[in-house]
mmCIF file as gemmi writes it, N, C-alpha and C atoms, coordinates in Angstrom:
data_model
loop_
_atom_site.group_PDB
_atom_site.id
_atom_site.type_symbol
_atom_site.label_atom_id
_atom_site.label_alt_id
_atom_site.label_comp_id
_atom_site.label_asym_id
_atom_site.label_entity_id
_atom_site.label_seq_id
_atom_site.pdbx_PDB_ins_code
_atom_site.Cartn_x
_atom_site.Cartn_y
_atom_site.Cartn_z
_atom_site.occupancy
_atom_site.B_iso_or_equiv
_atom_site.pdbx_formal_charge
_atom_site.auth_seq_id
_atom_site.auth_asym_id
_atom_site.pdbx_PDB_model_num
ATOM 1 N N . UNK Axp A 1 ? 0.847 -1.165 0 1 0 ? 1 A 1
ATOM 2 C CA . UNK Axp A 1 ? 0 0 0 1 0 ? 1 A 1
ATOM 3 C C . UNK Axp A 1 ? 0.902 1.241 0 1 0 ? 1 A 1
ATOM 4 N N . UNK Axp A 2 ? 0.598 2.178 -0.859 1 0 ? 2 A 1
ATOM 5 C CA . UNK Axp A 2 ? 1.47 3.344 -0.955 1 0 ? 2 A 1
ATOM 6 C C . UNK Axp A 2 ? 1.143 4.37 0.143 1 0 ? 2 A 1
ATOM 7 N N . UNK Axp A 3 ? 2.066 5.278 0.426 1 0 ? 3 A 1
ATOM 8 C CA . UNK Axp A 3 ? 1.876 6.229 1.532 1 0 ? 3 A 1
ATOM 9 C C . UNK Axp A 3 ? 0.669 7.148 1.364 1 0 ? 3 A 1
ATOM 10 N N . UNK Axp A 4 ? 0.287 7.46 0.143 1 0 ? 4 A 1
ATOM 11 C CA . UNK Axp A 4 ? -0.883 8.319 -0.063 1 0 ? 4 A 1
ATOM 12 C C . UNK Axp A 4 ? -2.162 7.622 0.391 1 0 ? 4 A 1
ATOM 13 N N . UNK Axp A 5 ? -2.264 6.329 0.134 1 0 ? 5 A 1
ATOM 14 C CA . UNK Axp A 5 ? -3.437 5.577 0.585 1 0 ? 5 A 1
ATOM 15 C C . UNK Axp A 5 ? -3.477 5.488 2.106 1 0 ? 5 A 1
ATOM 16 N N . UNK Axp A 6 ? -2.322 5.325 2.709 1 0 ? 6 A 1
ATOM 17 C CA . UNK Axp A 6 ? -2.262 5.257 4.166 1 0 ? 6 A 1
ATOM 18 C C . UNK Axp A 6 ? -2.667 6.597 4.772 1 0 ? 6 A 1
ATOM 19 N N . UNK Axp A 7 ? -2.171 7.691 4.199 1 0 ? 7 A 1
ATOM 20 C CA . UNK Axp A 7 ? -2.515 9.019 4.694 1 0 ? 7 A 1
ATOM 21 C C . UNK Axp A 7 ? -4.01 9.288 4.536 1 0 ? 7 A 1
ATOM 22 N N . UNK Axp A 8 ? -4.586 8.855 3.41 1 0 ? 8 A 1
ATOM 23 C CA . UNK Axp A 8 ? -6.013 9.038 3.173 1 0 ? 8 A 1
ATOM 24 C C . UNK Axp A 8 ? -6.825 8.263 4.214 1 0 ? 8 A 1
ATOM 25 N N . UNK Axp A 9 ? -6.38 7.04 4.525 1 0 ? 9 A 1
ATOM 26 C CA . UNK Axp A 9 ? -7.08 6.243 5.543 1 0 ? 9 A 1
ATOM 27 C C . UNK Axp A 9 ? -6.958 6.881 6.923 1 0 ? 9 A 1
ATOM 28 N N . UNK Axp A 10 ? -5.803 7.447 7.221 1 0 ? 10 A 1
ATOM 29 C CA . UNK Axp A 10 ? -5.641 8.125 8.504 1 0 ? 10 A 1
ATOM 30 C C . UNK Axp A 10 ? -6.591 9.309 8.617 1 0 ? 10 A 1
ATOM 31 N N . UNK Axp A 11 ? -6.674 10.127 7.577 1 0 ? 11 A 1
ATOM 32 C CA . UNK Axp A 11 ? -7.583 11.272 7.6 1 0 ? 11 A 1
ATOM 33 C C . UNK Axp A 11 ? -9.037 10.817 7.701 1 0 ? 11 A 1
ATOM 34 N N . UNK Axp A 12 ? -9.401 9.785 6.962 1 0 ? 12 A 1
ATOM 35 C CA . UNK Axp A 12 ? -10.767 9.272 7.011 1 0 ? 12 A 1
ATOM 36 C C . UNK Axp A 12 ? -11.083 8.738 8.405 1 0 ? 12 A 1
ATOM 37 N N . UNK Axp A 13 ? -10.161 7.978 8.985 1 0 ? 13 A 1
ATOM 38 C CA . UNK Axp A 13 ? -10.387 7.42 10.309 1 0 ? 13 A 1
ATOM 39 C C . UNK Axp A 13 ? -10.491 8.485 11.383 1 0 ? 13 A 1
ATOM 40 N N . UNK Axp A 14 ? -9.568 9.456 11.352 1 0 ? 14 A 1
ATOM 41 C CA . UNK Axp A 14 ? -9.602 10.524 12.351 1 0 ? 14 A 1
ATOM 42 C C . UNK Axp A 14 ? -10.84 11.41 12.194 1 0 ? 14 A 1
ATOM 43 N N . UNK Axp A 15 ? -11.187 11.711 10.956 1 0 ? 15 A 1
ATOM 44 C CA . UNK Axp A 15 ? -12.375 12.536 10.717 1 0 ? 15 A 1
ATOM 45 C C . UNK Axp A 15 ? -13.648 11.846 11.168 1 0 ? 15 A 1
ATOM 46 N N . UNK Axp A 16 ? -13.753 10.565 10.889 1 0 ? 16 A 1
ATOM 47 C CA . UNK Axp A 16 ? -14.932 9.814 11.297 1 0 ? 16 A 1
ATOM 48 C C . UNK Axp A 16 ? -14.991 9.682 12.814 1 0 ? 16 A 1
ATOM 49 N N . UNK Axp A 17 ? -13.843 9.439 13.441 1 0 ? 17 A 1
ATOM 50 C CA . UNK Axp A 17 ? -13.804 9.329 14.897 1 0 ? 17 A 1
ATOM 51 C C . UNK Axp A 17 ? -14.217 10.645 15.553 1 0 ? 17 A 1
ATOM 52 N N . UNK Axp A 18 ? -13.653 11.756 15.096 1 0 ? 18 A 1
ATOM 53 C CA . UNK Axp A 18 ? -13.992 13.056 15.683 1 0 ? 18 A 1
ATOM 54 C C . UNK Axp A 18 ? -15.445 13.44 15.401 1 0 ? 18 A 1
ATOM 55 N N . UNK Axp A 19 ? -15.918 13.149 14.207 1 0 ? 19 A 1
ATOM 56 C CA . UNK Axp A 19 ? -17.328 13.406 13.892 1 0 ? 19 A 1
ATOM 57 C C . UNK Axp A 19 ? -18.255 12.587 14.771 1 0 ? 19 A 1
ATOM 58 N N . UNK Axp A 20 ? -17.884 11.344 15.031 1 0 ? 20 A 1
ATOM 59 C CA . UNK Axp A 20 ? -18.684 10.497 15.905 1 0 ? 20 A 1
ATOM 60 C C . UNK Axp A 20 ? -18.725 11.023 17.327 1 0 ? 20 A 1
ATOM 61 N N . UNK Axp A 21 ? -17.583 11.508 17.807 1 0 ? 21 A 1
ATOM 62 C CA . UNK Axp A 21 ? -17.544 12.068 19.163 1 0 ? 21 A 1
ATOM 63 C C . UNK Axp A 21 ? -18.415 13.318 19.253 1 0 ? 21 A 1
ATOM 64 N N . UNK Axp A 22 ? -18.378 14.154 18.224 1 0 ? 22 A 1
ATOM 65 C CA . UNK Axp A 22 ? -19.217 15.354 18.205 1 0 ? 22 A 1
ATOM 66 C C . UNK Axp A 22 ? -20.694 14.964 18.208 1 0 ? 22 A 1
ATOM 67 N N . UNK Axp A 23 ? -21.06 13.951 17.413 1 0 ? 23 A 1
ATOM 68 C CA . UNK Axp A 23 ? -22.452 13.513 17.379 1 0 ? 23 A 1
ATOM 69 C C . UNK Axp A 23 ? -22.898 12.918 18.714 1 0 ? 23 A 1
ATOM 70 N N . UNK Axp A 24 ? -22.005 12.223 19.397 1 0 ? 24 A 1
ATOM 71 C CA . UNK Axp A 24 ? -22.361 11.677 20.715 1 0 ? 24 A 1
ATOM 72 C C . UNK Axp A 24 ? -22.653 12.815 21.688 1 0 ? 24 A 1
ATOM 73 N N . UNK Axp A 25 ? -21.806 13.836 21.704 1 0 ? 25 A 1
ATOM 74 C CA . UNK Axp A 25 ? -22.054 14.957 22.607 1 0 ? 25 A 1
ATOM 75 C C . UNK Axp A 25 ? -23.317 15.728 22.213 1 0 ? 25 A 1
ATOM 76 N N . UNK Axp A 26 ? -23.564 15.86 20.919 1 0 ? 26 A 1
ATOM 77 C CA . UNK Axp A 26 ? -24.797 16.508 20.474 1 0 ? 26 A 1
ATOM 78 C C . UNK Axp A 26 ? -26.008 15.673 20.877 1 0 ? 26 A 1
ATOM 79 N N . UNK Axp A 27 ? -25.88 14.358 20.793 1 0 ? 27 A 1
ATOM 80 C CA . UNK Axp A 27 ? -26.979 13.485 21.21 1 0 ? 27 A 1
ATOM 81 C C . UNK Axp A 27 ? -27.259 13.602 22.693 1 0 ? 27 A 1
ATOM 82 N N . UNK Axp A 28 ? -26.2 13.722 23.492 1 0 ? 28 A 1
ATOM 83 C CA . UNK Axp A 28 ? -26.399 13.897 24.932 1 0 ? 28 A 1
ATOM 84 C C . UNK Axp A 28 ? -27.123 15.218 25.203 1 0 ? 28 A 1
ATOM 85 N N . UNK Axp A 29 ? -26.748 16.255 24.481 1 0 ? 29 A 1
ATOM 86 C CA . UNK Axp A 29 ? -27.425 17.544 24.64 1 0 ? 29 A 1
ATOM 87 C C . UNK Axp A 29 ? -28.869 17.504 24.171 1 0 ? 29 A 1
ATOM 88 N N . UNK Axp A 30 ? -29.132 16.772 23.101 1 0 ? 30 A 1
ATOM 89 C CA . UNK Axp A 30 ? -30.494 16.698 22.564 1 0 ? 30 A 1
ATOM 90 C C . UNK Axp A 30 ? -31.413 15.835 23.423 1 0 ? 30 A 1
ATOM 91 N N . UNK Axp A 31 ? -30.848 14.988 24.254 1 0 ? 31 A 1
ATOM 92 C CA . UNK Axp A 31 ? -31.691 14.171 25.133 1 0 ? 31 A 1
ATOM 93 C C . UNK Axp A 31 ? -32.528 15.034 26.07 1 0 ? 31 A 1
ATOM 94 N N . UNK Axp A 32 ? -32.055 16.242 26.357 1 0 ? 32 A 1
ATOM 95 C CA . UNK Axp A 32 ? -32.807 17.141 27.22 1 0 ? 32 A 1
ATOM 96 C C . UNK Axp A 32 ? -34.075 17.655 26.551 1 0 ? 32 A 1
ATOM 97 N N . UNK Axp A 33 ? -34.06 17.734 25.219 1 0 ? 33 A 1
ATOM 98 C CA . UNK Axp A 33 ? -35.188 18.322 24.499 1 0 ? 33 A 1
ATOM 99 C C . UNK Axp A 33 ? -36.06 17.283 23.805 1 0 ? 33 A 1
ATOM 100 N N . UNK Axp A 34 ? -35.437 16.318 23.16 1 0 ? 34 A 1
ATOM 101 C CA . UNK Axp A 34 ? -36.188 15.315 22.416 1 0 ? 34 A 1
ATOM 102 C C . UNK Axp A 34 ? -35.493 13.966 22.566 1 0 ? 34 A 1
ATOM 103 N N . UNK Axp A 35 ? -36.197 13.015 23.132 1 0 ? 35 A 1
ATOM 104 C CA . UNK Axp A 35 ? -35.625 11.705 23.379 1 0 ? 35 A 1
ATOM 105 C C . UNK Axp A 35 ? -35.283 10.994 22.074 1 0 ? 35 A 1
ATOM 106 N N . UNK Axp A 36 ? -36.169 11.055 21.098 1 0 ? 36 A 1
ATOM 107 C CA . UNK Axp A 36 ? -35.95 10.341 19.839 1 0 ? 36 A 1
ATOM 108 C C . UNK Axp A 36 ? -34.749 10.887 19.075 1 0 ? 36 A 1
ATOM 109 N N . UNK Axp A 37 ? -34.653 12.199 18.952 1 0 ? 37 A 1
ATOM 110 C CA . UNK Axp A 37 ? -33.528 12.814 18.236 1 0 ? 37 A 1
ATOM 111 C C . UNK Axp A 37 ? -32.225 12.569 18.989 1 0 ? 37 A 1
ATOM 112 N N . UNK Axp A 38 ? -32.267 12.652 20.301 1 0 ? 38 A 1
ATOM 113 C CA . UNK Axp A 38 ? -31.074 12.414 21.101 1 0 ? 38 A 1
ATOM 114 C C . UNK Axp A 38 ? -30.562 10.998 20.957 1 0 ? 38 A 1
ATOM 115 N N . UNK Axp A 39 ? -31.474 10.026 20.999 1 0 ? 39 A 1
ATOM 116 C CA . UNK Axp A 39 ? -31.054 8.627 20.83 1 0 ? 39 A 1
ATOM 117 C C . UNK Axp A 39 ? -30.541 8.36 19.423 1 0 ? 39 A 1
ATOM 118 N N . UNK Axp A 40 ? -31.154 8.998 18.443 1 0 ? 40 A 1
ATOM 119 C CA . UNK Axp A 40 ? -30.7 8.842 17.06 1 0 ? 40 A 1
ATOM 120 C C . UNK Axp A 40 ? -29.284 9.388 16.893 1 0 ? 40 A 1
ATOM 121 N N . UNK Axp A 41 ? -29.031 10.567 17.445 1 0 ? 41 A 1
ATOM 122 C CA . UNK Axp A 41 ? -27.694 11.147 17.358 1 0 ? 41 A 1
ATOM 123 C C . UNK Axp A 41 ? -26.674 10.332 18.144 1 0 ? 41 A 1
ATOM 124 N N . UNK Axp A 42 ? -27.074 9.81 19.292 1 0 ? 42 A 1
ATOM 125 C CA . UNK Axp A 42 ? -26.166 8.962 20.062 1 0 ? 42 A 1
ATOM 126 C C . UNK Axp A 42 ? -25.807 7.704 19.283 1 0 ? 42 A 1
ATOM 127 N N . UNK Axp A 43 ? -26.79 7.08 18.658 1 0 ? 43 A 1
ATOM 128 C CA . UNK Axp A 43 ? -26.531 5.873 17.875 1 0 ? 43 A 1
ATOM 129 C C . UNK Axp A 43 ? -25.635 6.139 16.68 1 0 ? 43 A 1
ATOM 130 N N . UNK Axp A 44 ? -25.935 7.202 15.952 1 0 ? 44 A 1
ATOM 131 C CA . UNK Axp A 44 ? -25.109 7.555 14.797 1 0 ? 44 A 1
ATOM 132 C C . UNK Axp A 44 ? -23.689 7.923 15.221 1 0 ? 44 A 1
ATOM 133 N N . UNK Axp A 45 ? -23.564 8.651 16.309 1 0 ? 45 A 1
ATOM 134 C CA . UNK Axp A 45 ? -22.246 9.037 16.798 1 0 ? 45 A 1
ATOM 135 C C . UNK Axp A 45 ? -21.425 7.845 17.253 1 0 ? 45 A 1
ATOM 136 N N . UNK Axp A 46 ? -22.068 6.918 17.942 1 0 ? 46 A 1
ATOM 137 C CA . UNK Axp A 46 ? -21.36 5.721 18.382 1 0 ? 46 A 1
ATOM 138 C C . UNK Axp A 46 ? -20.93 4.879 17.191 1 0 ? 46 A 1
ATOM 139 N N . UNK Axp A 47 ? -21.789 4.748 16.196 1 0 ? 47 A 1
ATOM 140 C CA . UNK Axp A 47 ? -21.438 3.972 15.003 1 0 ? 47 A 1
ATOM 141 C C . UNK Axp A 47 ? -20.292 4.629 14.239 1 0 ? 47 A 1
ATOM 142 N N . UNK Axp A 48 ? -20.329 5.953 14.128 1 0 ? 48 A 1
ATOM 143 C CA . UNK Axp A 48 ? -19.257 6.663 13.424 1 0 ? 48 A 1
ATOM 144 C C . UNK Axp A 48 ? -17.941 6.55 14.18 1 0 ? 48 A 1
ATOM 145 N N . UNK Axp A 49 ? -17.981 6.665 15.506 1 0 ? 49 A 1
ATOM 146 C CA . UNK Axp A 49 ? -16.751 6.571 16.294 1 0 ? 49 A 1
ATOM 147 C C . UNK Axp A 49 ? -16.15 5.166 16.194 1 0 ? 49 A 1
ATOM 148 N N . UNK Axp A 50 ? -16.979 4.145 16.232 1 0 ? 50 A 1
ATOM 149 C CA . UNK Axp A 50 ? -16.488 2.776 16.106 1 0 ? 50 A 1
ATOM 150 C C . UNK Axp A 50 ? -15.908 2.544 14.719 1 0 ? 50 A 1
ATOM 151 N N . UNK Axp A 51 ? -16.565 3.077 13.698 1 0 ? 51 A 1
ATOM 152 C CA . UNK Axp A 51 ? -16.05 2.951 12.332 1 0 ? 51 A 1
ATOM 153 C C . UNK Axp A 51 ? -14.686 3.631 12.207 1 0 ? 51 A 1
ATOM 154 N N . UNK Axp A 52 ? -14.546 4.819 12.781 1 0 ? 52 A 1
ATOM 155 C CA . UNK Axp A 52 ? -13.268 5.514 12.75 1 0 ? 52 A 1
ATOM 156 C C . UNK Axp A 52 ? -12.167 4.733 13.445 1 0 ? 52 A 1
ATOM 157 N N . UNK Axp A 53 ? -12.495 4.141 14.593 1 0 ? 53 A 1
ATOM 158 C CA . UNK Axp A 53 ? -11.503 3.334 15.301 1 0 ? 53 A 1
ATOM 159 C C . UNK Axp A 53 ? -11.101 2.101 14.501 1 0 ? 53 A 1
ATOM 160 N N . UNK Axp A 54 ? -12.063 1.466 13.859 1 0 ? 54 A 1
ATOM 161 C CA . UNK Axp A 54 ? -11.742 0.286 13.051 1 0 ? 54 A 1
ATOM 162 C C . UNK Axp A 54 ? -10.869 0.642 11.854 1 0 ? 54 A 1
ATOM 163 N N . UNK Axp A 55 ? -11.155 1.769 11.22 1 0 ? 55 A 1
ATOM 164 C CA . UNK Axp A 55 ? -10.33 2.205 10.086 1 0 ? 55 A 1
ATOM 165 C C . UNK Axp A 55 ? -8.907 2.477 10.545 1 0 ? 55 A 1
ATOM 166 N N . UNK Axp A 56 ? -8.762 3.155 11.677 1 0 ? 56 A 1
ATOM 167 C CA . UNK Axp A 56 ? -7.422 3.447 12.185 1 0 ? 56 A 1
ATOM 168 C C . UNK Axp A 56 ? -6.695 2.176 12.61 1 0 ? 56 A 1
ATOM 169 N N . UNK Axp A 57 ? -7.417 1.233 13.154 1 0 ? 57 A 1
ATOM 170 C CA . UNK Axp A 57 ? -6.795 -0.009 13.617 1 0 ? 57 A 1
ATOM 171 C C . UNK Axp A 57 ? -6.318 -0.87 12.448 1 0 ? 57 A 1
ATOM 172 N N . UNK Axp A 58 ? -6.98 -0.779 11.317 1 0 ? 58 A 1
ATOM 173 C CA . UNK Axp A 58 ? -6.647 -1.633 10.166 1 0 ? 58 A 1
ATOM 174 C C . UNK Axp A 58 ? -5.632 -1.022 9.216 1 0 ? 58 A 1
ATOM 175 N N . UNK Axp A 59 ? -5.037 0.094 9.582 1 0 ? 59 A 1
ATOM 176 C CA . UNK Axp A 59 ? -3.972 0.668 8.761 1 0 ? 59 A 1
ATOM 177 C C . UNK Axp A 59 ? -2.733 -0.205 8.937 1 0 ? 59 A 1
ATOM 178 N N . UNK Axp A 60 ? -2.138 -0.654 7.843 1 0 ? 60 A 1
ATOM 179 C CA . UNK Axp A 60 ? -0.976 -1.54 7.974 1 0 ? 60 A 1
ATOM 180 C C . UNK Axp A 60 ? 0.245 -0.802 8.507 1 0 ? 60 A 1
ATOM 181 N N . UNK Axp A 61 ? 1.109 -1.538 9.177 1 0 ? 61 A 1
ATOM 182 C CA . UNK Axp A 61 ? 2.359 -0.975 9.674 1 0 ? 61 A 1
ATOM 183 C C . UNK Axp A 61 ? 3.313 -0.756 8.506 1 0 ? 61 A 1
ATOM 184 N N . UNK Axp A 62 ? 3.899 0.434 8.449 1 0 ? 62 A 1
ATOM 185 C CA . UNK Axp A 62 ? 4.824 0.753 7.364 1 0 ? 62 A 1
ATOM 186 C C . UNK Axp A 62 ? 6.261 0.466 7.787 1 0 ? 62 A 1
ATOM 187 N N . UNK Axp A 63 ? 6.567 0.729 9.047 1 0 ? 63 A 1
ATOM 188 C CA . UNK Axp A 63 ? 7.908 0.526 9.576 1 0 ? 63 A 1
ATOM 189 C C . UNK Axp A 63 ? 7.994 -0.893 10.106 1 0 ? 63 A 1
ATOM 190 N N . UNK Axp A 64 ? 9.094 -1.574 9.803 1 0 ? 64 A 1
ATOM 191 C CA . UNK Axp A 64 ? 9.283 -2.932 10.257 1 0 ? 64 A 1
ATOM 192 C C . UNK Axp A 64 ? 9.597 -3.02 11.737 1 0 ? 64 A 1
ATOM 193 N N . UNK Axp A 65 ? 9.808 -4.205 12.204 1 0 ? 65 A 1
ATOM 194 C CA . UNK Axp A 65 ? 10.17 -4.433 13.602 1 0 ? 65 A 1
ATOM 195 C C . UNK Axp A 65 ? 11.574 -3.876 13.856 1 0 ? 65 A 1
ATOM 196 N N . UNK Axp A 66 ? 11.878 -3.467 15.09 1 0 ? 66 A 1
ATOM 197 C CA . UNK Axp A 66 ? 13.204 -2.894 15.384 1 0 ? 66 A 1
ATOM 198 C C . UNK Axp A 66 ? 14.359 -3.841 15.046 1 0 ? 66 A 1
ATOM 199 N N . UNK Axp A 67 ? 14.179 -5.132 15.235 1 0 ? 67 A 1
ATOM 200 C CA . UNK Axp A 67 ? 15.284 -6.06 14.919 1 0 ? 67 A 1
ATOM 201 C C . UNK Axp A 67 ? 15.484 -6.196 13.406 1 0 ? 67 A 1
ATOM 202 N N . UNK Axp A 68 ? 14.452 -5.881 12.607 1 0 ? 68 A 1
ATOM 203 C CA . UNK Axp A 68 ? 14.597 -5.942 11.155 1 0 ? 68 A 1
ATOM 204 C C . UNK Axp A 68 ? 15.31 -4.704 10.613 1 0 ? 68 A 1
ATOM 205 N N . UNK Axp A 69 ? 15.308 -3.622 11.361 1 0 ? 69 A 1
ATOM 206 C CA . UNK Axp A 69 ? 15.92 -2.384 10.904 1 0 ? 69 A 1
ATOM 207 C C . UNK Axp A 69 ? 17.443 -2.443 10.963 1 0 ? 69 A 1
ATOM 208 N N . UNK Axp A 70 ? 18 -3.271 11.825 1 0 ? 70 A 1
ATOM 209 C CA . UNK Axp A 70 ? 19.439 -3.361 11.964 1 0 ? 70 A 1
ATOM 210 C C . UNK Axp A 70 ? 19.932 -4.389 11.054 1 0 ? 70 A 1
């Protein structure tokens, strides 16, 4: 995998994770006004945050093990 693809995955993962966190906090705030909208935002935010974490976790290692470098 080339470095541009890795960088794109990092940006996608971080953006999705941060967007999910924002939606979770918005959902918590909306729970005070509307239960349905708040739960919907909480669900979407949790799904987005989990997706972002999975994308970041599945990025392949570019640098080898320390013993392989010597």
